N, CA, C and O atoms as CSV, one atom per row, in Angstrom:
chain,resi,resn,atom,element,x,y,z
A,1,MET,N,N,36.820,24.884,12.315
A,1,MET,CA,C,37.134,24.631,10.718
A,1,MET,C,C,36.353,23.960,9.939
A,1,MET,O,O,36.283,22.795,10.332
A,2,ILE,N,N,35.763,24.146,9.061
A,2,ILE,CA,C,34.854,23.688,8.391
A,2,ILE,C,C,35.571,22.682,7.222
A,2,ILE,O,O,36.447,23.005,6.420
A,3,GLY,N,N,34.926,21.380,7.382
A,3,GLY,CA,C,35.762,20.292,6.407
A,3,GLY,C,C,34.857,20.336,5.154
A,3,GLY,O,O,33.839,21.012,5.004
A,4,THR,N,N,35.375,19.566,4.375
A,4,THR,CA,C,34.821,19.182,2.948
A,4,THR,C,C,34.348,17.931,2.729
A,4,THR,O,O,34.272,17.538,1.566
A,5,GLY,N,N,34.016,17.233,3.624
A,5,GLY,CA,C,32.964,15.758,3.077
A,5,GLY,C,C,31.765,16.152,3.101
A,5,GLY,O,O,31.299,17.251,3.403
A,6,THR,N,N,31.195,15.049,2.714
A,6,THR,CA,C,29.857,15.028,2.397
A,6,THR,C,C,28.856,13.943,3.067
A,6,THR,O,O,28.858,12.736,2.825
A,7,VAL,N,N,28.231,14.447,3.722
A,7,VAL,CA,C,27.072,13.232,4.368
A,7,VAL,C,C,25.939,13.402,3.952
A,7,VAL,O,O,25.470,14.526,3.774
A,8,VAL,N,N,25.153,12.049,3.672
A,8,VAL,CA,C,23.892,12.173,3.031
A,8,VAL,C,C,22.888,11.399,3.717
A,8,VAL,O,O,23.105,10.302,4.232
A,9,ALA,N,N,21.581,12.113,3.706
A,9,ALA,CA,C,20.699,11.690,4.448
A,9,ALA,C,C,19.779,11.275,3.813
A,9,ALA,O,O,19.723,11.545,2.613
A,10,GLY,N,N,18.548,10.310,4.574
A,10,GLY,CA,C,17.444,10.013,3.546
A,10,GLY,C,C,16.067,10.531,4.258
A,10,GLY,O,O,15.845,10.188,5.419
A,11,VAL,N,N,15.115,11.387,3.530
A,11,VAL,CA,C,13.712,11.431,4.093
A,11,VAL,C,C,12.600,10.347,3.346
A,11,VAL,O,O,12.110,10.279,2.219
A,12,LEU,N,N,12.487,9.594,4.529
A,12,LEU,CA,C,11.570,8.535,3.936
A,12,LEU,C,C,10.135,8.784,4.776
A,12,LEU,O,O,10.125,8.941,5.997
A,13,ILE,N,N,9.083,8.795,4.050
A,13,ILE,CA,C,7.846,9.020,4.334
A,13,ILE,C,C,6.989,8.076,4.257
A,13,ILE,O,O,6.824,7.575,3.145
A,14,ARG,N,N,6.185,7.555,5.426
A,14,ARG,CA,C,5.452,6.713,5.051
A,14,ARG,C,C,3.911,7.095,6.025
A,14,ARG,O,O,4.125,7.440,7.188
A,15,ASP,N,N,2.491,7.037,5.587
A,15,ASP,CA,C,1.031,7.538,5.632
A,15,ASP,C,C,1.855,8.803,7.029
A,15,ASP,O,O,2.015,8.782,8.250
A,16,GLY,N,N,2.118,9.602,6.061
A,16,GLY,CA,C,2.291,11.032,7.143
A,16,GLY,C,C,3.248,10.910,8.124
A,16,GLY,O,O,3.048,11.671,9.071
A,17,ARG,N,N,4.260,10.179,8.221
A,17,ARG,CA,C,5.098,10.205,9.143
A,17,ARG,C,C,6.683,9.943,8.767
A,17,ARG,O,O,6.912,8.941,8.089
A,18,LEU,N,N,7.463,10.527,9.044
A,18,LEU,CA,C,9.124,10.600,8.743
A,18,LEU,C,C,9.661,9.631,9.566
A,18,LEU,O,O,9.185,9.379,10.673
A,19,LEU,N,N,10.619,9.074,9.098
A,19,LEU,CA,C,11.524,8.209,9.615
A,19,LEU,C,C,12.813,8.910,10.135
A,19,LEU,O,O,13.565,9.609,9.455
A,20,LEU,N,N,12.975,8.524,11.806
A,20,LEU,CA,C,14.112,9.110,11.988
A,20,LEU,C,C,15.064,8.226,13.132
A,20,LEU,O,O,14.567,7.330,13.814
A,21,CYS,N,N,16.177,8.538,13.202
A,21,CYS,CA,C,17.169,7.441,14.008
A,21,CYS,C,C,17.608,8.293,15.229
A,21,CYS,O,O,18.005,9.455,15.147
A,22,HIS,N,N,17.461,7.415,16.620
A,22,HIS,CA,C,18.038,8.279,17.666
A,22,HIS,C,C,19.499,8.111,17.444
A,22,HIS,O,O,19.773,7.071,16.844
A,23,ARG,N,N,20.283,8.692,17.698
A,23,ARG,CA,C,22.330,8.341,17.589
A,23,ARG,C,C,21.930,8.285,18.946
A,23,ARG,O,O,21.229,8.934,19.722
A,24,SER,N,N,22.930,6.842,18.942
A,24,SER,CA,C,23.374,6.402,20.389
A,24,SER,C,C,23.885,7.250,21.316
A,24,SER,O,O,24.421,8.286,20.922
A,25,LYS,N,N,23.807,6.949,22.724
A,25,LYS,CA,C,24.933,8.131,23.574
A,25,LYS,C,C,26.477,8.247,23.332
A,25,LYS,O,O,27.153,9.265,23.483
A,26,GLY,N,N,26.876,7.096,22.956
A,26,GLY,CA,C,28.091,6.848,22.648
A,26,GLY,C,C,28.919,7.218,21.515
A,26,GLY,O,O,30.119,6.946,21.478
A,27,ARG,N,N,28.134,8.001,20.334
A,27,ARG,CA,C,28.194,8.490,19.033
A,27,ARG,C,C,29.413,9.675,19.537
A,27,ARG,O,O,29.516,10.063,20.701
A,28,VAL,N,N,30.093,10.037,18.648
A,28,VAL,CA,C,31.313,11.581,18.692
A,28,VAL,C,C,30.732,12.382,18.461
A,28,VAL,O,O,30.837,13.361,19.200
A,29,ARG,N,N,29.619,12.454,17.110
A,29,ARG,CA,C,29.015,13.797,16.661
A,29,ARG,C,C,27.520,13.507,17.390
A,29,ARG,O,O,27.139,12.370,17.668
A,30,TYR,N,N,26.812,14.616,17.625
A,30,TYR,CA,C,25.530,14.623,17.983
A,30,TYR,C,C,25.039,13.360,18.904
A,30,TYR,O,O,24.159,12.706,18.343
A,31,PRO,N,N,25.399,12.900,20.137
A,31,PRO,CA,C,25.259,11.539,20.673
A,31,PRO,C,C,23.716,12.201,21.070
A,31,PRO,O,O,23.332,13.358,20.898
A,32,ASP,N,N,23.081,11.192,21.583
A,32,ASP,CA,C,21.419,11.508,22.332
A,32,ASP,C,C,20.737,12.308,21.267
A,32,ASP,O,O,19.713,12.746,21.793
A,33,TYR,N,N,20.812,12.730,19.967
A,33,TYR,CA,C,20.006,13.613,19.086
A,33,TYR,C,C,19.413,12.635,18.272
A,33,TYR,O,O,19.749,11.459,18.412
A,34,TRP,N,N,18.396,13.036,17.261
A,34,TRP,CA,C,17.451,12.378,16.327
A,34,TRP,C,C,18.012,12.734,14.976
A,34,TRP,O,O,18.372,13.889,14.751
A,35,SER,N,N,18.101,11.783,14.067
A,35,SER,CA,C,18.558,12.443,12.587
A,35,SER,C,C,18.036,11.240,11.670
A,35,SER,O,O,17.799,10.040,11.807
A,36,LEU,N,N,17.988,12.131,10.739
A,36,LEU,CA,C,17.640,10.758,9.395
A,36,LEU,C,C,18.863,10.188,9.454
A,36,LEU,O,O,19.901,10.574,9.991
A,37,PRO,N,N,18.462,8.691,8.494
A,37,PRO,CA,C,19.057,8.013,8.287
A,37,PRO,C,C,19.678,8.361,7.013
A,37,PRO,O,O,19.263,8.835,5.955
A,38,GLY,N,N,21.135,7.859,7.586
A,38,GLY,CA,C,22.290,8.155,6.325
A,38,GLY,C,C,23.682,7.909,6.934
A,38,GLY,O,O,23.992,7.067,7.777
A,39,GLY,N,N,24.581,8.982,6.221
A,39,GLY,CA,C,25.908,8.334,6.307
A,39,GLY,C,C,26.858,9.511,5.296
A,39,GLY,O,O,26.488,10.464,4.609
A,40,LYS,N,N,28.187,8.945,5.579
A,40,LYS,CA,C,29.311,9.559,5.003
A,40,LYS,C,C,29.215,9.088,3.234
A,40,LYS,O,O,28.805,7.944,3.035
A,41,VAL,N,N,29.549,9.865,2.099
A,41,VAL,CA,C,30.168,9.511,0.932
A,41,VAL,C,C,31.092,9.117,0.965
A,41,VAL,O,O,31.840,9.884,1.572
A,42,GLU,N,N,31.903,7.664,0.404
A,42,GLU,CA,C,33.175,7.397,0.457
A,42,GLU,C,C,33.527,7.723,-0.804
A,42,GLU,O,O,32.682,7.881,-1.686
A,43,PRO,N,N,35.171,7.888,-1.054
A,43,PRO,CA,C,35.212,8.130,-2.019
A,43,PRO,C,C,35.250,7.370,-3.583
A,43,PRO,O,O,35.737,6.265,-3.824
A,44,GLY,N,N,34.719,8.118,-4.366
A,44,GLY,CA,C,34.365,7.594,-5.695
A,44,GLY,C,C,33.388,7.291,-5.678
A,44,GLY,O,O,33.219,6.418,-6.529
A,45,GLU,N,N,32.228,7.592,-4.970
A,45,GLU,CA,C,30.909,7.137,-4.945
A,45,GLU,C,C,29.989,8.466,-4.675
A,45,GLU,O,O,30.290,9.369,-3.895
A,46,SER,N,N,29.144,8.420,-5.250
A,46,SER,CA,C,28.119,9.642,-6.237
A,46,SER,C,C,26.935,9.471,-4.637
A,46,SER,O,O,26.818,8.506,-3.881
A,47,SER,N,N,26.387,10.528,-4.614
A,47,SER,CA,C,25.635,10.835,-3.272
A,47,SER,C,C,24.371,9.739,-3.370
A,47,SER,O,O,23.774,9.347,-2.368
A,48,ARG,N,N,24.138,9.418,-4.376
A,48,ARG,CA,C,22.844,8.781,-4.528
A,48,ARG,C,C,23.045,7.128,-4.368
A,48,ARG,O,O,22.129,6.340,-4.131
A,49,ASP,N,N,24.236,6.838,-4.524
A,49,ASP,CA,C,24.779,5.211,-4.557
A,49,ASP,C,C,24.835,5.384,-2.643
A,49,ASP,O,O,24.153,4.696,-1.884
A,50,ALA,N,N,25.636,6.266,-2.288
A,50,ALA,CA,C,26.109,6.460,-0.671
A,50,ALA,C,C,24.795,6.419,0.068
A,50,ALA,O,O,24.692,5.973,1.211
A,51,LEU,N,N,23.947,6.833,-0.534
A,51,LEU,CA,C,22.678,7.088,0.229
A,51,LEU,C,C,22.085,5.388,0.155
A,51,LEU,O,O,22.191,4.696,1.167
A,52,ARG,N,N,21.630,4.961,-0.787
A,52,ARG,CA,C,21.507,3.726,-1.104
A,52,ARG,C,C,22.310,2.893,0.060
A,52,ARG,O,O,21.785,2.519,1.109
A,53,ARG,N,N,23.477,2.703,-0.258
A,53,ARG,CA,C,24.502,1.858,0.267
A,53,ARG,C,C,24.338,2.083,2.104
A,53,ARG,O,O,24.294,1.105,2.850
A,54,GLU,N,N,24.264,3.498,2.612
A,54,GLU,CA,C,24.052,3.789,3.877
A,54,GLU,C,C,22.339,3.382,4.720
A,54,GLU,O,O,22.303,2.976,5.881
A,55,LEU,N,N,21.225,3.564,3.982
A,55,LEU,CA,C,20.143,2.594,4.220
A,55,LEU,C,C,19.989,1.526,3.875
A,55,LEU,O,O,18.829,1.146,4.037
A,56,ARG,N,N,20.811,0.638,3.344
A,56,ARG,CA,C,20.664,-0.783,3.352
A,56,ARG,C,C,21.383,-1.291,4.733
A,56,ARG,O,O,20.932,-2.194,5.437
A,57,GLU,N,N,22.657,-0.505,5.013
A,57,GLU,CA,C,23.445,-0.805,6.324
A,57,GLU,C,C,22.854,-0.476,7.687
A,57,GLU,O,O,23.070,-1.218,8.645
A,58,GLU,N,N,21.794,1.098,7.836
A,58,GLU,CA,C,21.360,1.355,8.926
A,58,GLU,C,C,19.942,0.746,9.212
A,58,GLU,O,O,19.593,0.389,10.338
A,59,ILE,N,N,19.254,0.671,8.231
A,59,ILE,CA,C,17.699,0.236,8.516
A,59,ILE,C,C,17.313,-1.014,7.657
A,59,ILE,O,O,16.294,-1.594,8.029
A,60,GLY,N,N,17.870,-1.447,6.724
A,60,GLY,CA,C,17.688,-2.681,6.422
A,60,GLY,C,C,16.658,-2.376,4.649
A,60,GLY,O,O,16.221,-3.227,3.875
A,61,VAL,N,N,16.603,-1.190,4.581
A,61,VAL,CA,C,16.037,-1.307,3.099
A,61,VAL,C,C,16.770,-1.109,1.740
A,61,VAL,O,O,17.987,-1.017,1.580
A,62,ASP,N,N,15.861,-1.065,0.857
A,62,ASP,CA,C,16.464,-0.885,-0.450
A,62,ASP,C,C,15.430,0.396,-0.764
A,62,ASP,O,O,14.213,0.409,-0.575
A,63,ALA,N,N,16.374,1.602,-1.364
A,63,ALA,CA,C,16.007,2.398,-1.950
A,63,ALA,C,C,16.005,3.131,-3.083
A,63,ALA,O,O,17.112,3.044,-3.615
A,64,ALA,N,N,15.289,3.787,-3.666
A,64,ALA,CA,C,15.349,4.561,-4.890
A,64,ALA,C,C,14.893,6.148,-4.441
A,64,ALA,O,O,13.831,6.533,-3.950
A,65,ILE,N,N,16.145,6.927,-4.813
A,65,ILE,CA,C,16.546,8.206,-4.716
A,65,ILE,C,C,15.993,8.993,-5.622
A,65,ILE,O,O,15.969,8.774,-6.834
A,66,SER,N,N,15.434,10.136,-4.926
A,66,SER,CA,C,14.843,11.238,-6.082
A,66,SER,C,C,16.141,11.678,-7.016
A,66,SER,O,O,17.241,12.087,-6.645
A,67,ARG,N,N,15.632,11.451,-8.362
A,67,ARG,CA,C,16.647,12.136,-8.897
A,67,ARG,C,C,16.678,13.594,-9.391
A,67,ARG,O,O,17.441,14.138,-10.189
A,68,ASP,N,N,15.514,14.126,-8.614
A,68,ASP,CA,C,15.847,15.731,-8.770
A,68,ASP,C,C,17.073,16.840,-8.000
A,68,ASP,O,O,17.287,18.051,-8.053
A,69,GLY,N,N,17.727,15.608,-7.255
A,69,GLY,CA,C,18.722,15.731,-6.367
A,69,GLY,C,C,18.455,16.279,-5.009
A,69,GLY,O,O,17.382,16.032,-4.458
A,70,PRO,N,N,19.508,17.120,-4.349
A,70,PRO,CA,C,19.150,17.081,-2.879
A,70,PRO,C,C,18.020,17.975,-2.441
A,70,PRO,O,O,18.012,18.969,-3.168
A,71,LEU,N,N,17.255,18.006,-1.718
A,71,LEU,CA,C,16.082,18.938,-1.216
A,71,LEU,C,C,16.688,19.985,-0.006
A,71,LEU,O,O,16.066,20.905,0.525
A,72,GLN,N,N,18.012,19.583,0.247
A,72,GLN,CA,C,18.527,20.690,0.844
A,72,GLN,C,C,20.176,20.400,1.327
A,72,GLN,O,O,20.573,19.394,1.914
A,73,ALA,N,N,20.652,21.086,1.080
A,73,ALA,CA,C,22.153,20.827,1.422
A,73,ALA,C,C,22.620,22.139,2.681
A,73,ALA,O,O,22.374,23.338,2.554
A,74,ILE,N,N,23.292,21.526,3.786
A,74,ILE,CA,C,23.681,22.745,4.950
A,74,ILE,C,C,25.168,22.158,5.263
A,74,ILE,O,O,25.669,21.050,5.070
A,75,ARG,N,N,25.576,23.157,5.729
A,75,ARG,CA,C,27.149,22.828,6.610
A,75,ARG,C,C,27.140,23.297,7.506
A,75,ARG,O,O,26.963,24.452,7.895
A,76,ASP,N,N,27.487,21.716,8.237
A,76,ASP,CA,C,27.890,22.248,9.609
A,76,ASP,C,C,29.385,21.886,9.649
A,76,ASP,O,O,30.018,21.598,8.633
A,77,ASP,N,N,30.050,21.927,11.220
A,77,ASP,CA,C,31.538,21.837,11.297
A,77,ASP,C,C,32.214,21.355,10.600
A,77,ASP,O,O,33.245,21.950,10.285
A,78,ALA,N,N,31.957,20.222,10.123
A,78,ALA,CA,C,32.881,19.019,9.910
A,78,ALA,C,C,32.313,18.649,7.828
A,78,ALA,O,O,32.946,18.180,6.883
A,79,TYR,N,N,31.469,18.956,7.912
A,79,TYR,CA,C,30.481,18.233,6.542
A,79,TYR,C,C,29.790,19.248,5.674
A,79,TYR,O,O,29.846,20.416,6.059
A,80,VAL,N,N,29.211,19.004,4.669
A,80,VAL,CA,C,27.967,19.199,3.997
A,80,VAL,C,C,27.127,18.154,3.865
A,80,VAL,O,O,27.445,17.084,3.347
A,81,VAL,N,N,26.006,18.429,4.335
A,81,VAL,CA,C,25.001,17.500,4.583
A,81,VAL,C,C,23.701,17.811,3.802
A,81,VAL,O,O,22.952,18.756,4.049
A,82,GLU,N,N,23.552,16.973,2.917
A,82,GLU,CA,C,22.493,16.411,2.280
A,82,GLU,C,C,21.396,15.685,2.260
A,82,GLU,O,O,21.394,14.454,2.251
A,83,ALA,N,N,20.118,16.605,2.249
A,83,ALA,CA,C,18.863,15.834,2.693
A,83,ALA,C,C,18.332,15.570,1.469
A,83,ALA,O,O,18.280,16.465,0.626
A,84,TRP,N,N,17.771,14.041,1.161
A,84,TRP,CA,C,17.327,13.796,-0.400
A,84,TRP,C,C,16.315,12.871,-0.160
A,84,TRP,O,O,16.376,11.969,0.676
A,85,PHE,N,N,15.201,13.152,-1.052
A,85,PHE,CA,C,14.044,12.635,-0.746
A,85,PHE,C,C,13.979,11.413,-1.218
A,85,PHE,O,O,14.275,11.350,-2.412
A,86,VAL,N,N,13.667,10.301,-0.658
A,86,VAL,CA,C,13.352,8.800,-0.977
A,86,VAL,C,C,12.238,8.593,-1.401
A,86,VAL,O,O,11.311,8.483,-0.598
A,87,ASP,N,N,12.019,8.483,-2.792
A,87,ASP,CA,C,10.767,7.853,-3.848
A,87,ASP,C,C,10.320,6.737,-3.259
A,87,ASP,O,O,9.145,6.870,-2.919
A,88,GLN,N,N,10.723,5.813,-3.028
A,88,GLN,CA,C,10.427,4.514,-2.730
A,88,GLN,C,C,11.261,3.646,-2.293
A,88,GLN,O,O,12.431,3.620,-2.677
A,89,PHE,N,N,10.808,2.894,-1.508
A,89,PHE,CA,C,11.937,1.451,-0.714
A,89,PHE,C,C,11.070,0.645,-0.201
A,89,PHE,O,O,9.910,0.882,0.137
A,90,THR,N,N,11.946,-0.779,-0.125
A,90,THR,CA,C,11.443,-2.132,-0.052
A,90,THR,C,C,12.112,-2.470,1.057
A,90,THR,O,O,13.296,-2.319,1.358
A,91,GLY,N,N,10.982,-3.065,1.773
A,91,GLY,CA,C,11.742,-3.956,3.117
A,91,GLY,C,C,10.962,-3.094,4.411
A,91,GLY,O,O,10.286,-2.090,4.186
A,92,GLU,N,N,11.130,-3.544,5.517
A,92,GLU,CA,C,10.301,-2.971,6.507
A,92,GLU,C,C,11.552,-2.091,7.487
A,92,GLU,O,O,12.150,-2.883,8.215
A,93,PRO,N,N,11.891,-1.075,7.588
A,93,PRO,CA,C,12.627,-0.012,7.980
A,93,PRO,C,C,13.038,-0.698,9.673
A,93,PRO,O,O,12.331,-0.424,10.643
A,94,VAL,N,N,14.269,-1.593,9.778
A,94,VAL,CA,C,14.639,-1.890,11.133
A,94,VAL,C,C,15.791,-1.260,11.515
A,94,VAL,O,O,16.513,-0.711,10.682
A,95,ASN,N,N,16.148,-1.287,13.189
A,95,ASN,CA,C,17.128,-0.778,13.732
A,95,ASN,C,C,18.406,-1.826,13.156
A,95,ASN,O,O,18.485,-2.892,13.767
A,96,ALA,N,N,19.402,-1.607,12.038
A,96,ALA,CA,C,20.177,-2.359,11.698
A,96,ALA,C,C,21.331,-2.132,12.325
A,96,ALA,O,O,22.146,-3.043,12.471
A,97,ALA,N,N,21.492,-1.219,12.656
A,97,ALA,CA,C,23.137,-0.653,13.248
A,97,ALA,C,C,22.794,-0.253,14.823
A,97,ALA,O,O,22.756,0.890,15.277
A,98,PRO,N,N,22.604,-1.238,15.391
A,98,PRO,CA,C,22.404,-0.682,17.013
A,98,PRO,C,C,23.565,-0.006,17.680
A,98,PRO,O,O,23.487,0.534,18.784
A,99,GLU,N,N,25.050,-0.093,16.670
A,99,GLU,CA,C,25.783,0.454,17.422
A,99,GLU,C,C,26.236,2.048,17.314
A,99,GLU,O,O,27.093,2.759,17.839
A,100,GLU,N,N,25.108,2.215,16.273
A,100,GLU,CA,C,25.169,3.772,15.740
A,100,GLU,C,C,23.837,4.564,16.168
A,100,GLU,O,O,23.906,5.735,16.543
A,101,HIS,N,N,22.583,3.842,16.090
A,101,HIS,CA,C,21.283,4.461,16.860
A,101,HIS,C,C,20.762,3.131,17.829
A,101,HIS,O,O,20.875,1.905,17.801
A,102,SER,N,N,20.046,4.290,18.802
A,102,SER,CA,C,19.488,3.335,19.727
A,102,SER,C,C,18.186,2.764,19.540
A,102,SER,O,O,17.738,1.793,20.152
A,103,ALA,N,N,17.464,3.607,18.425
A,103,ALA,CA,C,16.168,3.498,18.435
A,103,ALA,C,C,15.830,4.123,16.672
A,103,ALA,O,O,16.468,4.927,15.993
A,104,ILE,N,N,14.907,3.558,16.450
A,104,ILE,CA,C,14.395,4.271,15.036
A,104,ILE,C,C,12.807,4.486,15.492
A,104,ILE,O,O,12.159,3.843,16.318
A,105,ALA,N,N,12.433,5.540,14.720
A,105,ALA,CA,C,10.721,5.893,15.050
A,105,ALA,C,C,10.262,6.853,13.630
A,105,ALA,O,O,10.962,7.606,12.953
A,106,TRP,N,N,8.947,6.525,13.509
A,106,TRP,CA,C,8.356,7.373,12.765
A,106,TRP,C,C,7.383,8.336,13.592
A,106,TRP,O,O,6.480,8.069,14.385
A,107,VAL,N,N,7.880,9.528,13.135
A,107,VAL,CA,C,7.569,10.955,13.567
A,107,VAL,C,C,6.699,11.470,12.816
A,107,VAL,O,O,6.892,11.520,11.601
A,108,GLY,N,N,5.446,12.007,13.450
A,108,GLY,CA,C,4.707,13.032,12.493
A,108,GLY,C,C,5.684,14.571,12.867
A,108,GLY,O,O,6.655,14.741,13.605
A,109,ALA,N,N,4.819,15.624,11.883
A,109,ALA,CA,C,4.976,17.084,11.547
A,109,ALA,C,C,4.806,17.678,13.391
A,109,ALA,O,O,5.474,18.570,13.913
A,110,ALA,N,N,4.093,17.135,13.817
A,110,ALA,CA,C,3.377,18.079,15.241
A,110,ALA,C,C,4.867,17.450,16.167
A,110,ALA,O,O,5.459,18.275,16.862
A,111,GLU,N,N,5.264,16.358,16.133
A,111,GLU,CA,C,6.546,15.874,17.149
A,111,GLU,C,C,7.418,16.432,16.749
A,111,GLU,O,O,7.912,17.075,17.675
A,112,LEU,N,N,8.130,16.633,15.517
A,112,LEU,CA,C,9.069,16.916,14.976
A,112,LEU,C,C,9.767,18.512,15.972
A,112,LEU,O,O,10.840,18.531,16.575
A,113,LYS,N,N,8.973,19.441,15.885
A,113,LYS,CA,C,9.559,20.253,16.707
A,113,LYS,C,C,9.679,19.957,18.341
A,113,LYS,O,O,9.973,21.024,18.881
A,114,TYR,N,N,9.577,19.071,19.154
A,114,TYR,CA,C,10.018,18.811,20.078
A,114,TYR,C,C,10.944,17.660,20.650
A,114,TYR,O,O,10.938,17.219,21.799
A,115,LEU,N,N,11.848,17.222,19.443
A,115,LEU,CA,C,12.963,16.507,19.196
A,115,LEU,C,C,13.838,17.407,18.939
A,115,LEU,O,O,13.743,18.443,18.281
A,116,ARG,N,N,15.277,16.642,19.875
A,116,ARG,CA,C,16.402,17.021,19.339
A,116,ARG,C,C,17.150,16.767,18.539
A,116,ARG,O,O,17.749,15.697,18.643
A,117,LEU,N,N,17.420,17.645,17.415
A,117,LEU,CA,C,17.414,17.102,15.885
A,117,LEU,C,C,19.164,17.531,15.498
A,117,LEU,O,O,19.532,18.682,15.734
A,118,ALA,N,N,19.854,16.819,15.082
A,118,ALA,CA,C,20.958,17.013,14.997
A,118,ALA,C,C,21.189,18.215,14.276
A,118,ALA,O,O,21.975,19.115,14.571
A,119,HIS,N,N,20.582,18.154,13.502
A,119,HIS,CA,C,20.493,19.570,12.357
A,119,HIS,C,C,19.452,19.906,12.304
A,119,HIS,O,O,18.722,19.575,11.369
A,120,PRO,N,N,19.055,20.674,13.299
A,120,PRO,CA,C,17.595,21.609,13.528
A,120,PRO,C,C,17.648,22.448,12.049
A,120,PRO,O,O,16.531,22.770,11.643
A,121,GLU,N,N,18.365,22.696,11.510
A,121,GLU,CA,C,17.858,23.481,10.248
A,121,GLU,C,C,16.959,22.670,9.394
A,121,GLU,O,O,15.954,23.167,8.886
A,122,HIS,N,N,17.334,21.305,9.207
A,122,HIS,CA,C,16.018,20.734,8.305
A,122,HIS,C,C,14.732,20.727,9.288
A,122,HIS,O,O,13.780,20.023,8.952
A,123,LEU,N,N,14.671,21.340,10.269
A,123,LEU,CA,C,13.382,21.203,10.910
A,123,LEU,C,C,12.038,21.704,10.202
A,123,LEU,O,O,10.939,21.185,10.396
A,124,SER,N,N,12.322,22.946,9.228
A,124,SER,CA,C,11.158,23.680,7.983
A,124,SER,C,C,11.064,22.515,6.900
A,124,SER,O,O,10.022,22.105,6.389
A,125,LEU,N,N,12.163,22.131,6.688
A,125,LEU,CA,C,12.116,21.499,5.341
A,125,LEU,C,C,11.603,19.924,5.712
A,125,LEU,O,O,11.138,19.220,4.816
A,126,LEU,N,N,11.709,19.485,6.945
A,126,LEU,CA,C,11.091,18.588,7.302
A,126,LEU,C,C,9.453,18.423,7.431
A,126,LEU,O,O,8.771,17.502,6.981
A,127,ILE,N,N,9.137,19.266,7.974
A,127,ILE,CA,C,7.542,19.482,8.207
A,127,ILE,C,C,6.979,20.240,6.930
A,127,ILE,O,O,5.750,20.175,6.925
A,128,ARG,N,N,7.589,21.072,5.641
A,128,ARG,CA,C,7.166,21.453,4.311
A,128,ARG,C,C,7.035,19.521,3.554
A,128,ARG,O,O,6.010,18.987,3.131
A,129,THR,N,N,8.041,19.084,3.607
A,129,THR,CA,C,7.890,17.651,3.069
A,129,THR,C,C,6.662,16.800,3.516
A,129,THR,O,O,5.745,16.445,2.775
A,130,LEU,N,N,6.793,16.519,4.896
A,130,LEU,CA,C,5.733,16.043,5.260
A,130,LEU,C,C,4.159,16.502,4.915
A,130,LEU,O,O,3.211,15.743,4.717
A,131,GLU,N,N,4.156,17.893,4.900
A,131,GLU,CA,C,2.666,17.819,4.731
A,131,GLU,C,C,2.341,18.213,3.012
A,131,GLU,O,O,1.318,18.568,2.427
A,132,GLY,N,N,3.563,17.989,2.627
A,132,GLY,CA,C,3.194,18.041,1.000
A,132,GLY,C,C,3.193,16.473,0.707
A,132,GLY,O,O,2.185,16.085,0.117
A,133,ARG,N,N,3.996,15.658,0.968
A,133,ARG,CA,C,4.124,14.192,0.301
A,133,ARG,C,C,3.564,13.351,1.698
A,133,ARG,O,O,4.396,12.541,2.107
A,134,SER,N,N,2.562,13.399,2.323
A,134,SER,CA,C,2.056,12.491,3.215
A,134,SER,C,C,1.420,11.303,3.202
A,134,SER,O,O,0.899,10.768,4.181
A,135,GLY,N,N,1.475,10.688,1.577
A,135,GLY,CA,C,0.975,9.099,1.439
A,135,GLY,C,C,2.269,8.174,1.357
A,135,GLY,O,O,3.449,8.439,1.589
A,136,THR,N,N,1.857,7.398,1.086
A,136,THR,CA,C,2.457,5.959,1.414
A,136,THR,C,C,3.501,5.905,-0.007
A,136,THR,O,O,3.032,6.203,-1.105
A,137,PRO,N,N,4.785,5.541,0.132
A,137,PRO,CA,C,5.727,5.997,-1.218
A,137,PRO,C,C,5.410,4.766,-1.948
A,137,PRO,O,O,5.384,3.724,-1.293
A,138,ARG,N,N,5.125,4.723,-3.403
A,138,ARG,CA,C,5.168,4.138,-4.025
A,138,ARG,C,C,5.829,2.333,-4.126
A,138,ARG,O,O,7.053,2.334,-4.258
A,139,PRO,N,N,5.425,1.412,-4.098
A,139,PRO,CA,C,6.027,0.075,-4.101
A,139,PRO,C,C,7.279,-0.042,-4.818
A,139,PRO,O,O,7.263,0.241,-6.016
A,140,GLY,N,N,8.380,-0.422,-4.269
A,140,GLY,CA,C,9.663,-0.754,-5.349
A,140,GLY,C,C,9.827,-1.850,-5.887
A,140,GLY,O,O,10.772,-2.026,-6.656
């Protein structure tokens, strides 16, 4: 059964590399996979507000989310997953949610195809985005 909830995910790029989170082996959904940082949209919350909250909770950064809308929205068995470009962020990303992620890492386009991604549908989008936006985000 396909659910109707929404999950938001942030595309953070610095120096030509993308930030990914390695999901802990104990997670119910996608254990031991790599994913973009993010999480569920709560009732009454916009996608942008949810992503800002999730990025603070998971990786400890304050973020400005693209006003252009999501880069991509895909549907899995339980959620619509929206990938949003993070125009700028302040703070150094850290694994602020070790119960959710065993690690975080900056990954280049060449490395992406070798990782087990929670949503492999994002792969071509992420590579294109890395190639088009490989600079450092604007300071926040």
